[in-house]
C-alpha positions as a printed NumPy array, in Angstrom:
array([[ 94.33 , 108.472, 123.112],
       [ 94.11 , 111.067, 120.37 ],
       [ 92.137, 111.193, 117.143],
       [ 93.992, 111.036, 113.829],
       [ 93.122, 111.242, 110.143],
       [ 93.321, 107.456, 109.891],
       [ 90.556, 105.994, 112.108],
       [ 92.383, 102.659, 112.249],
       [ 95.181, 104.447, 114.126],
       [ 92.846, 105.01 , 117.061],
       [ 91.197, 101.585, 116.74 ],
       [ 94.557,  99.887, 117.268],
       [ 95.359, 102.243, 120.147],
       [ 98.563, 103.617, 118.649],
       [ 99.017, 106.439, 121.11 ],
       [101.422, 109.332, 120.837],
       [103.325, 107.794, 123.773],
       [103.763, 104.553, 121.818],
       [104.994, 106.398, 118.737],
       [107.496, 108.402, 120.809],
       [108.728, 105.304, 122.674],
       [109.315, 103.403, 119.426],
       [111.091, 106.395, 117.848],
       [113.349, 106.736, 120.898],
       [114.128, 103.023, 120.937],
       [114.823, 103.066, 117.199],
       [117.205, 106.021, 117.552],
       [119.094, 104.473, 120.465],
       [119.355, 101.088, 118.751],
       [120.416, 102.631, 115.43 ],
       [123.179, 104.647, 117.1  ],
       [124.35 , 101.604, 119.074],
       [124.481,  99.346, 115.988],
       [125.958, 101.819, 113.5  ],
       [129.615, 101.167, 114.456],
       [129.136,  97.409, 113.978],
       [128.382,  98.142, 110.333],
       [131.251, 100.614, 109.938],
       [128.775, 103.45 , 109.678],
       [129.437, 106.8  , 111.286],
       [126.329, 108.816, 112.017],
       [126.284, 112.613, 111.926],
       [127.721, 114.117, 115.1  ],
       [124.636, 116.272, 115.739],
       [122.362, 113.221, 115.711],
       [124.763, 110.851, 117.451],
       [123.498, 111.992, 120.839],
       [121.004, 110.839, 123.437],
       [117.336, 111.043, 122.425],
       [116.755, 114.103, 124.595],
       [119.513, 115.938, 122.691],
       [118.482, 114.987, 119.144],
       [117.782, 118.168, 117.142],
       [114.076, 118.99 , 116.872],
       [113.892, 118.574, 113.075],
       [115.62 , 115.188, 113.207],
       [113.432, 114.   , 116.075],
       [110.264, 115.164, 114.3  ],
       [111.283, 113.245, 111.166],
       [111.913, 110.043, 113.143],
       [108.631, 110.363, 115.045],
       [106.606, 110.937, 111.873],
       [108.363, 108.027, 110.129],
       [107.538, 105.704, 113.028],
       [103.93 , 106.949, 113.055],
       [103.507, 106.106, 109.35 ],
       [105.143, 102.685, 109.747],
       [102.937, 101.794, 112.734],
       [ 99.822, 102.972, 110.899],
       [100.863, 100.702, 108.013],
       [101.178,  97.769, 110.404],
       [ 97.726,  98.559, 111.824],
       [ 96.275,  98.683, 108.313],
       [ 97.941,  95.372, 107.428],
       [ 96.625,  93.712, 110.598],
       [ 93.132,  95.084, 109.971],
       [ 93.147,  93.835, 106.38 ],
       [ 94.464,  90.414, 107.442],
       [ 91.666,  90.109, 110.008],
       [ 89.102,  91.129, 107.391],
       [ 90.478,  88.546, 104.955],
       [ 90.292,  85.79 , 107.595],
       [ 86.687,  86.654, 108.377],
       [ 85.802,  86.768, 104.684],
       [ 87.385,  83.353, 104.05 ],
       [ 85.607,  81.855, 107.046],
       [ 82.286,  83.363, 105.994],
       [ 82.684,  81.941, 102.504],
       [ 83.672,  78.52 , 103.827],
       [ 80.672,  78.52 , 106.149],
       [ 78.365,  79.452, 103.314],
       [ 77.523,  82.927, 104.577],
       [ 78.098,  84.705, 101.289],
       [ 75.806,  87.569, 102.243],
       [ 78.162,  88.367, 105.131],
       [ 80.939,  89.09 , 102.655],
       [ 79.185,  92.26 , 101.531],
       [ 79.002,  93.608, 105.08 ],
       [ 82.221,  92.327, 106.63 ],
       [ 84.095,  95.619, 106.354],
       [ 81.337,  97.58 , 108.059],
       [ 81.093,  94.931, 110.773],
       [ 84.85 ,  95.066, 111.358],
       [ 84.771,  98.824, 111.691],
       [ 82.458,  98.478, 114.653],
       [ 83.948,  95.372, 116.258],
       [ 87.722,  95.263, 115.96 ],
       [ 89.772,  97.162, 118.504]])
């Protein structure tokens, strides 16, 4: 696992291998589905993942990284909201002030 600017990225264990695997799967699926939608992709990118030009591959990998980080952020925020609602319902209003700091140390 590597360290990134967004600490939630590491907390949710979004490894470089995961990002690359999703980008590869996205590319292969996109190329396979394009003809069904009467879309013709560029010849230089309509190749196997290992042959995708470096710039194109880098763009896809970075796009996937940002999307996955967004999903991690959304999941983190949803978990925080659930804990806050439960704390309020249980009458632990003082916990609401500290829930974010608690989550930072507890959630994967």
